[in-house]
C-alpha positions, -999 to +999 in steps of 0.1 A: +446-010+220+447+000+257+466-013+288+449-019+322+457-008+354+465-042+363+492-040+339+478-065+313+481-058+276+445-052+260+442-050+225+415-049+198+402-083+191+417-091+159+417-124+147+446-146+151+468-139+121+458-103+119+473-088+148+503-066+148+530-075+175+542-038+170+511-027+189+519-046+221+528-027+251+551-047+277+535-051+313+553-023+336+558-050+364+582-072+345+613-072+323+612-074+286+635-095+261+653-089+232+635-095+199+658-128+192+640-142+222+605-136+212+601-164+191+583-166+158+557-143+143+533-168+154+544-164+190+543-128+189+507-129+178+498-157+201+510-136+230+489-107+221+461-129+214+465-142+252+470-106+263+502-113+277+538-096+273+568-119+261+590-117+294+607-151+292+632-160+269+619-186+241+650-207+238+637-242+239+635-260+205+616-294+199+645-313+210+652-295+237+616-293+253+609-331+242+641-335+264+625-316+293+593-338+293+604-370+286+634-365+315+607-352+337+583-379+336+612-404+337+591-434+331+613-464+334+631-450+363+601-448+383+590-481+374+619-493+391+619-468+418+582-480+427+588-515+417+573-523+455+540-513+450+533-530+418+547-564+431+525-559+461+493-553+442+491-568+410+525-585+403+544-588+371+512-595+351+494-565+367+525-543+358+526-555+320+487-554+315+485-521+336+513-504+319+494-515+286+462-495+297+484-467+309+498-460+278+465-463+260+449-438+284+480-416+279+476-415+240+437-400+246+446-378+275+476-360+259+458-357+225+433-339+241+457-318+261+482-312+232+452-299+213+445-273+238+480-262+242+482-257+205+449-235+210+464-214+238+503-221+246+505-204+278+523-213+306+491-213+327+480-244+309+448-262+325+437-233+348+440-212+316+420-237+293+392-241+322+387-203+323+386-200+287+362-232+277+338-235+309+306-222+310+305-184+320+289-191+352+315-212+366+345-207+348+361-181+375+358-204+403+369-238+386+398-220+369+409-207+403+408-241+418+428-258+392+454-231+395+458-240+433+457-276+430+482-278+399+505-252+420+504-274+451+507-307+430+539-300+410+553-286+445+547-317+461+563-337+429+595-316+435+598-331+471+585-364+461+612-371+434+638-358+455+625-382+483+628-411+458+661-401+448+675-398+484+658-431+497+675-451+469+708-436+481+698-449+518+692-482+501+724-484+486+742-478+517+719-505+534+729-530+509+768-522+514+764-521+552+738-542+567+744-526+602+731-493+588+698-480+602+683-453+579+672-422+600+645-399+591+670-370+592+694-389+568+668-386+544+656-351+552+692-339+543+692-358+511+660-344+499+675-309+506+708-317+489+690-330+459+667-298+460+697-275+464+715-292+436+688-289+411+679-252+421+715-241+407+703-253+373+671-232+373+691-202+382+726-196+376+725-219+346+689-212+337+700-198+302+720-232+293+687-253+307+677-261+271+713-274+262+714-294+295+679-309+290+690-321+254+721-337+270+700-354+299+678-369+270+707-389+257+715-406+293+678-409+298+679-431+264+709-445+268+714-455+303+683-476+303+705-501+280+732-499+306+709-516+330+685-539+311+714-555+288+730-571+321+695-583+332+687-601+302+721-616+300+728-626+338+693-632+351+672-663+350+639-661+330+603-665+335+580-683+307+557-660+293+529-678+310+543-666+345+559-632+332+527-619+315+502-638+336+514-639+370+489-616+395+493-610+428+470-598+457+494-587+484+472-560+497+445-585+509+419-569+486+385-587+484+394-593+445+422-597+421+405-571+401+404-545+424+442-553+434+450-549+396+435-516+399+452-504+430+484-516+414+478-493+385+494-464+404+527-475+396+526-473+359+503-446+362+529-425+381+553-433+353+531-418+326+516-388+342+526-352+340+535-345+303+516-311+309+551-299+323+559-288+289+529-268+286+541-246+315+572-238+296+552-227+265+562-193+266+598-204+265+593-224+236+599-214+200+570-217+176+549-231+208+515-236+190+533-262+165+563-272+184+547-281+221+519-306+209+544-323+186+570-325+213+543-336+238+529-364+218+566-376+206+575-376+245+547-399+255+559-423+223+594-423+235+587-429+273+560-454+264+587-475+244+614-471+271+590-481+295+579-513+279+617-522+277+618-521+315+583-536+319+591-566+298+625-573+311+611-569+348+585-595+339+606-621+327+637-616+348+620-612+382+619-649+392+613-646+430+594-615+438+587-625+475+627-624+480+628-589+464+597-576+487+616-587+517+649-568+510+661-546+535+671-521+510+634-511+507+640-512+468+633-544+451+653-534+421+685-530+442+683-565+453+673-575+418+704-558+405+726-574+434+712-609+429+720-608+391+753-591+392+765-607+425+785-572+428+782-544+449+800-519+423+778-533+396+747-527+418+758-492+427+765-483+390+732-498+377+715-478+406+731-446+401+721-443+365+684-441+380+695-418+406+711-392+383+681-396+360+655-388+387+676-360+400+675-343+364+641-349+364+638-327+396+658-297+376+626-297+352+601-302+379+614-271+399+611-251+363+576-264+358+565-256+395+579-221+395+562-214+358+530-226+374+533-206+405+545-172+384+520-177+356+489-181+386+505-151+404+505-132+371+466-134+371+467-128+411+458-161+422+476-164+450+485-141+481+515-119+476+510-125+440+526-090+434+558-107+445+556-141+428+549-127+395+580-106+393+605-113+363+640-099+376+657-078+349+686-095+332+675-128+344+643-133+324+630-161+347+605-158+372+633-157+399+613-151+431+590-181+418+621-202+418+631-191+449+596-199+468+595-231+450+630-242+465+622-227+500+588-245+499+606-279+490+630-273+519+603-264+545+584-296+530+612-318+538+618-306+571+586-320+580+601-353+575+620-348+607+587-344+627+565-373+605+572-390+573+537-399+575+530-360+568+554-357+543+539-385+521+507-371+524+516-340+511+535-352+482+507-378+475+487-348+461+506-346+430+486-376+412+450-362+421+458-326+414+470-337+379+441-362+372+415-335+385+432-304+363+432-329+331+395-341+338+383-302+343+397-289+314+393-318+287+355-319+304+352-283+294+362-287+259+343-315+253+313-296+269+317-271+243+321-297+213+289-312+229+271-279+225+284-272+190+301-242+200+330-225+180+364-236+191+396-217+188+418-225+155+448-249+164+477-259+144+473-293+161+436-302+159+418-332+168+391-326+141+359-347+139+376-373+161+381-349+189+348-356+208+354-393+209+388-388+219+377-365+248+351-388+258+379-419+260+400-397+279+373-388+305+366-424+310+402-432+318+404-403+339+373-409+360+389-445+372+422-431+378+409-406+398+387-430+418+417-454+423+444-431+431+428-425+465+433-460+475+461-475+499+483-502+487+464-526+511+429-533+527+435-531+564+455-498+570+468-479+600+485-442+601+516-451+583+503-471+555+468-450+549+468-431+515+464-398+528+461-382+495+421-379+496+428-357+529+456-336+512+432-331+479+400-322+500+420-298+524+434-281+492+400-280+477+386-264+510+413-236+517+412-226+480+375-224+479+375-204+514+401-180+500+380-175+468+351-163+489+372-146+512+393-126+487+401-145+456+368-135+439+378-098+442+414-103+433+418-130+407+417-122+369+406-149+350+423-154+320+394-154+296+390-118+308+424-110+298+430-124+264+420-110+230+402-137+211+375-135+184+358-170+176 
């Protein structure tokens, strides 16, 4: 075993299961953790195989990481929050069948992701897998691009969800006081307040984060019924023919089919991002086994809760046009008030959603900071030496957490000048995630197609792997195309979907930096790890 000057562990390439954790030397630039936080023997062997040092505490169990991912995705909460877009393009029929398609797609996509996570349970996630599975001729660049897109996408998600929570609060104020005129600086302050509140859980309370995630999981599960029960009891009902087969084309698209595909963005947003738990993999006990199981159980749990909300909305929304015209800006707030005829009842039901979304931001900051830290660990960013530091005693990537916070505040301040620019930035999340899934799944599919060996995995797709990968890639291709569509055919500056501009801009910037300096500095994970296939 030898240690490179860049601080990475390099051991003899022993097969997994024969490597000795006693031979591991920890990186010079990071803190170390006590043996009780280093996980199981399998975790130690995985870290040797990955060429990494254990510098973060492995304190997430199956339940806590399940809570982490299920809460971060906040499926049913986002269905309520994004109801405006679903009713505009697709209607209740589009929402129901669109969610059905999304759930089916999610199963195939995350089965593929879970298998790769079992093979290489690393905080790097997709950019690591691209480096490991892509052809040697292009793995370095594709991995580098994936790392940039993932980091920027998750950072945009932090601000995006904070913005949703803040604007819902503004909507509740507008409901209570019809004279209230929402101002952009109001929303900016609310976003900053949400991010500041959530950063506390990622710093001072970081050691308690697994316990907190378990508690929030209960709120995520039980809080749903405090909302849907009043709707089923008090609201009028649609017949099944209307609830499940009423489609709308409020965006004036040439056909209902295009409107339906554009409307898929709402259910798709509510089920994308389960790779969040992957970026916490170096903090999970027995990660190669716990992580894929927790990921798939998270998909199942959120799909069930999401279906409960989708069916409830389809049957209780009898006048969608009235909800779309609500002064609150959120059809679900108007629906709650129309059903309960109570400001207090509406506020309580809405606050449950706001609290859960804020809880999701806690997890998103953790995810975004781990992605920044991991990519910096491979010298993928400018100032990587600062970003990859793990502070002694904290055993979290504190510098990356602080940068994630500062970036979130800076992005929120853009709203003071232009809400269009802010929405353009946060829109990057969907295309970034979809592209990272496509690249990583595409690379492992190519290895299967070529008949090349794959690493051992406790969660293996076996002989069904190629078929599952193909189906996942088919769904991802369609989703990727339509995630760039605006909600209506005729657009202006404010209604345009600027996702394509942001995606292209980040791609060009990352490519330019790669040519200028990145190709010299970036150390692709495949060159670090010690795997013998």
